[in-house]
C-alpha positions as MATLAB code, in Angstrom:
seq = 'XXXXXXXXXXXXXXXXXXXXXXXXXXXXXXXXXXXXXXXXXXXXXXXXXXXXXXXXXXXXXXXXXXXXXXXXXXXXXXXXXXXXXXXXXXXXXXXXXXXXXXXXXXXXXXXXXXXXXXXXXXXXXXXXXXXXXXXXXXXXXXXXXXXXXXXXXXXXXXXXXXXXXXXXXXXXXXXXXXXXXXXXXXXXXXXXXXXXXXXXXXXXXXXXXXXXXXXXXXXXXXXXXXXXXXXXXXXXXXXXXXXXXXXXXXXXXXXXXXXXXXXXXXXXXXXXXXXXXXXXXXXXXXXXXXXXXXXXXXXXXXXXXXXXXXXXXXXXXXXXXXXXXXXXXXXXXXXXXXXXXXXXXXXXXXXXXX';
ca = [
      84.352   58.460   85.826;
      85.306   60.859   82.979;
      84.534   58.313   80.127;
      81.465   56.677   81.708;
      78.361   56.092   79.677;
      76.378   58.481   82.346;
      78.793   61.201   81.439;
      78.919   60.870   77.800;
      75.530   60.083   76.774;
      72.641   62.553   76.847;
      69.916   59.675   76.847;
      71.225   58.464   80.223;
      71.160   62.098   81.729;
      67.658   62.661   80.594;
      66.582   59.173   82.000;
      68.269   59.606   85.400;
      66.572   63.169   85.575;
      63.277   61.738   84.984;
      63.443   58.792   87.361;
      64.825   61.000   90.001;
      61.692   63.355   89.337;
      59.231   60.418   89.649;
      60.698   58.798   92.726;
      60.691   62.360   94.260;
      57.094   62.749   93.530;
      56.121   59.346   94.601;
      57.867   60.023   97.976;
      56.124   63.206   98.378;
      52.698   61.622   97.399;
      53.477   58.662   99.763;
      54.319   61.241  102.683;
      51.267   63.325  102.318;
      49.211   60.246  102.537;
      50.568   59.111  105.729;
      50.394   62.508  107.451;
      46.598   62.717  106.473;
      45.987   59.141  107.889;
      47.926   59.804  110.901;
      45.945   62.928  111.907;
      42.668   61.087  111.313;
      40.604   60.151  114.701;
      39.293   56.998  112.846;
      42.869   55.631  112.127;
      45.203   53.747  114.520;
      48.782   52.952  113.209;
      49.098   50.109  115.381;
      46.083   48.323  114.039;
      47.878   47.056  110.780;
      45.096   44.907  109.907;
      42.630   47.874  109.732;
      40.381   47.926  106.526;
      41.574   51.903  105.999;
      45.319   50.758  106.266;
      44.703   47.929  103.611;
      42.812   50.561  101.405;
      45.617   52.690  101.785;
      48.044   50.194  100.610;
      45.889   49.545   97.564;
      45.542   52.972   96.520;
      49.331   53.256   96.879;
      50.108   50.257   94.583;
      47.516   51.494   92.114;
      48.911   54.929   92.438;
      52.758   53.661   91.967;
      51.924   51.440   89.152;
      50.143   54.059   87.049;
      52.886   56.570   87.893;
      55.432   53.880   87.040;
      53.608   53.186   83.788;
      53.304   56.683   82.841;
      57.155   57.162   83.776;
      58.098   54.187   81.452;
      56.028   55.872   78.689;
      57.335   59.337   79.189;
      60.898   58.190   79.249;
      60.477   56.445   76.129;
      58.923   59.366   74.453;
      61.742   61.853   75.983;
      64.478   59.451   74.791;
      62.610   59.194   71.323;
      62.358   63.223   70.983;
      66.013   63.347   72.239;
      67.220   60.909   69.641;
      65.487   63.332   67.123;
      67.691   66.147   68.340;
      70.884   64.332   69.250;
      71.282   62.254   66.080;
      71.581   65.412   63.588;
      73.865   67.237   66.208;
      76.177   64.295   66.164;
      76.212   64.199   62.384;
      76.943   68.048   62.742;
      79.795   67.328   65.383;
      81.397   64.496   63.359;
      81.266   66.808   60.339;
      82.829   69.665   62.205;
      85.735   67.346   63.078;
      86.350   66.532   59.185;
      86.211   70.372   58.441;
      88.941   70.795   61.153;
      91.103   68.157   59.435;
      90.780   70.396   56.049;
      88.012   68.444   54.438;
      85.727   71.078   52.995;
      84.086   68.802   50.623;
      81.654   67.240   53.498;
      78.108   68.059   53.620;
      75.355   67.089   56.067;
      71.912   66.270   54.963;
      69.128   68.494   56.528;
      66.267   66.307   57.188;
      63.961   68.478   58.923;
      62.685   72.142   58.291;
      63.095   73.185   62.073;
      66.117   74.834   63.770;
      68.216   71.919   63.615;
      67.570   71.789   59.776;
      68.384   75.427   59.572;
      71.664   75.021   61.298;
      72.593   72.087   58.954;
      71.950   74.301   56.044;
      74.168   76.809   57.309;
      76.828   74.497   58.193;
      76.753   73.276   54.339;
      76.712   76.899   53.270;
      80.042   77.585   55.563;
      81.746   74.348   54.346;
      81.240   75.863   50.826;
      82.740   79.237   51.738;
      85.411   77.600   53.569;
      86.479   75.602   50.298;
      86.178   78.508   48.034;
      88.505   80.556   50.648;
      91.018   77.699   50.599;
      91.042   77.685   46.785;
      91.756   81.316   46.861;
      94.269   81.048   49.406;
      96.130   78.196   47.380;
      95.864   80.507   44.240;
      97.251   83.486   46.175;
     100.356   81.743   47.541;
     100.806   80.321   43.858;
     100.393   83.585   42.321;
     102.551   85.512   44.799;
     105.203   83.296   44.838;
     105.312   83.640   40.732;
     105.111   87.325   41.006;
     107.871   87.802   43.431;
     110.209   85.056   41.780;
     110.187   86.461   38.552;
     111.711   89.610   38.981;
     114.027   88.292   41.791;
     115.470   85.831   39.252;
     115.987   88.637   36.714;
     117.629   90.996   39.192;
     119.911   88.161   40.318;
     121.018   87.389   36.710;
     121.657   90.689   35.727;
     123.439   91.564   38.745;
     125.914   88.468   38.299;
     126.555   89.868   34.994;
     127.262   93.392   36.189;
     129.418   91.935   38.708;
     131.632   89.862   36.455;
     132.643   93.305   34.826;
     132.741   92.201   31.301;
     130.040   94.343   30.165;
     130.024   97.620   27.643;
     128.819  100.646   28.873;
     125.640  100.391   26.934;
     125.060   97.017   28.388;
     125.864   98.223   31.953;
     123.175  101.103   31.252;
     120.470   98.697   29.967;
     121.260   95.936   32.697;
     120.982   98.570   35.520;
     117.921   99.952   33.984;
     116.150   96.391   33.990;
     117.180   95.943   37.701;
     115.676   99.331   38.610;
     112.492   98.501   36.681;
     112.416   95.002   38.486;
     112.919   96.411   41.841;
     110.185   98.839   41.294;
     107.854   96.104   40.219;
     108.567   94.484   43.662;
     107.971   97.436   45.371;
     104.714   98.035   43.811;
     103.639   94.506   44.401;
     104.585   94.832   48.221;
     102.651   97.825   48.392;
      99.518   96.612   46.428;
      99.546   93.404   48.590;
      99.749   95.570   51.854;
      96.901   97.834   50.430;
      94.831   94.873   49.598;
      95.233   93.115   52.938;
      94.149   96.413   54.559;
      91.030   96.716   52.690;
      90.083   93.186   53.019;
      90.499   93.346   57.018;
      88.812   96.976   56.827;
      92.042   98.613   58.706;
      91.613  101.303   56.045;
      88.714  103.633   57.000;
      87.349  106.143   55.123;
      88.451  109.919   56.095;
      85.621  111.817   54.381;
      86.501  115.316   53.045;
      84.961  117.779   50.671;
      87.261  118.012   47.401;
      86.865  118.788   43.724;
      86.554  115.570   42.123;
      87.266  116.779   38.542;
      90.337  118.613   39.835;
      91.643  115.665   41.222;
      91.312  113.426   37.921;
      93.252  116.152   36.044;
      95.962  115.981   38.472;
      95.945  112.174   38.266;
      96.507  112.401   34.440;
      99.320  114.987   35.001;
     100.859  112.581   37.292;
     100.964  109.929   34.996;
     102.389  112.002   31.903;
     105.530  110.207   31.897;
     103.689  107.110   30.760;
     101.315  108.733   28.226;
     103.837  110.994   26.880;
     106.153  107.901   25.891;
     103.282  106.550   23.716;
     102.332  109.994   22.431;
      98.808  109.365   23.610;
      96.184  112.002   23.324;
      93.433  112.891   26.044;
      90.051  114.024   25.404;
      88.811  115.373   28.652;
      85.056  116.165   29.395;
      84.874  116.823   33.213;
      81.829  118.667   34.870;
      82.690  120.368   38.206;
      81.887  118.206   41.108;
      82.370  118.838   44.558;
      82.540  115.478   46.080;
      82.532  114.157   49.885;
      84.825  111.025   50.381;
      88.288  109.667   50.945;
      90.446  111.777   48.787;
      93.359  109.501   48.876;
      91.762  106.300   48.240;
      89.600  107.527   45.249;
      93.085  109.044   43.713;
      94.178  105.189   43.920;
      91.116  104.405   41.765;
      91.985  106.920   38.917;
      95.582  106.254   38.977;
      94.752  102.454   38.378;
      92.028  103.187   35.683;
      93.980  105.669   33.799;
      97.236  103.761   34.097;
      95.528  100.769   32.568;
      93.901  102.636   29.646;
      97.575  104.031   28.807;
      99.094  100.488   29.174;
      96.723   98.836   26.817;
      96.417  101.552   24.164;
      98.484  101.641   21.180;
     101.025  104.455   20.466;
      99.452  107.660   19.185;
      96.344  106.334   20.787;
      93.472  108.246   22.181;
      91.877  108.016   25.825;
      88.588  109.701   26.679;
      87.632  110.629   30.163;
      84.059  111.805   31.011;
      82.296  112.854   34.363;
      78.830  113.915   34.493;
      76.252  114.237   37.232;
      72.959  112.391   37.501;
      69.999  112.739   40.046;
      71.879  111.266   43.038;
      75.035  109.909   41.503;
      78.347  111.112   39.578;
      79.537  108.844   36.817;
      83.261  108.685   35.599;
      84.030  106.710   32.456;
      87.518  106.163   31.288;
      87.468  105.113   27.607;
      90.494  103.613   25.532;
      90.548  102.253   21.996;
      93.352   99.945   23.044;
      93.479   96.101   22.560;
      90.370   95.222   24.585;
      89.580   92.372   26.812;
      88.990   88.732   25.303;
      85.402   87.688   26.017;
      86.487   84.660   27.846;
      88.511   86.911   30.265;
      85.912   89.281   31.254;
      84.362   87.643   33.878;
      87.814   87.371   35.809;
      89.331   90.656   35.452;
      88.311   91.549   39.130;
      90.225   88.426   40.387;
      93.298   88.594   42.015;
      96.408   88.312   39.848;
      94.382   87.650   36.934;
      95.953   88.875   33.646;
      94.382   89.033   30.201;
      97.800   89.164   29.012;
      98.639   85.532   29.078;
     102.274   86.017   27.857;
     102.445   88.567   30.714;
     104.530   90.879   28.468;
     102.436   93.920   30.034;
     103.535   95.317   33.187;
     101.720   94.929   36.221;
     100.716   92.162   38.987;
      96.935   91.751   38.612;
      96.058   93.636   41.725;
      95.150   97.075   40.503;
      91.336   96.404   39.331;
      91.028   94.366   42.839;
      91.917   97.185   44.775;
      89.715   99.564   42.617;
      86.630   97.440   43.167;
      87.665   97.299   46.919;
      87.839  101.103   47.178;
      84.543  101.617   45.250;
      82.632   99.299   47.416;
      83.960  101.121   50.298;
      82.472  104.238   48.946;
      79.174  102.462   48.355;
      79.696  102.927   44.563;
      79.590  100.719   41.617;
      82.250   99.758   38.729;
      81.378   98.034   35.476;
      82.976   97.716   32.047;
      82.254   96.820   28.597;
      85.117   95.770   26.177;
      85.787   94.039   22.864;
      88.916   92.337   21.651;
      90.752   94.957   19.244;
      88.531   97.869   19.848;
      89.213   98.956   23.336;
      87.546   99.169   26.774;
      85.025  101.525   28.749;
      85.315  101.535   32.592;
      82.310  103.498   34.341;
      82.588  104.252   38.121;
      79.486  105.305   40.000;
      79.497  107.149   42.978;
      76.848  108.279   45.326;
      76.592  112.074   45.794;
];
């Protein structure tokens, strides 16, 4: 029967296996004795009252009793040992069902230091990780919804005003520019989300080539001229010549993000310094600005998805740039770190292996 006690209980299975082995050994023992006695010239099976046959029965009874006693003691010991194994496994099984329902707060107490105890500790570690992932997932959904909703609402509102046809030429140009900017913002957000997803799932693989790292950074600065020219920002460039082997496309995304951030948070007529120099086995790149800086309470969160130090969200961006930068640097076996002071600017340092 599918739901019978025997099928469901490991205790019953062990007990039946042990008893089956006991009866098998007892039967073999009895058969051997009978076979030996039947071949003996001093033994006549028809003489049931013979002294030898009585002695055999006595020995058989003693053997059976001792074997039965050992079977009982052995069964109790086995069931006790099985209980020590099964009980924590059952607790883990019940806890797993709770996790499957979405309860990531559950923890199982590890009562031993053996393999079962290690399994329990690993289970608790897993539930903690799942809980953190669930929190990130919920935050991600909330942030993505906000980042998409804001420009869509803006585009919809200004499109309606344009459709009404009651705008001056200046207003029409202004609102059209806003729609274009918000559309570009949506496009950038979609692109960054796709890029981040590919980096998370490791769908982006490094395609290593040898290229001039200093030349790549200079080209990136020129690519961003439209942004720094608007604010009349001056650049101080100190780049050693470095031939680097790595993914040229991915590393360019790093420089675009870091330099664009420096421009974005710099004041008009500000100055940005970019330095690159070799060390023993690494190359260091520093992007230094004298902009608004990062508040101390925000510095531990700047590599979080969608985090913006600008609470008013007046600065453009979606809070994914530095996340992508860190992912790419990690993929290149490098490091990224920074120092910043509110009102004095920031220095971001990238360290890559040569």
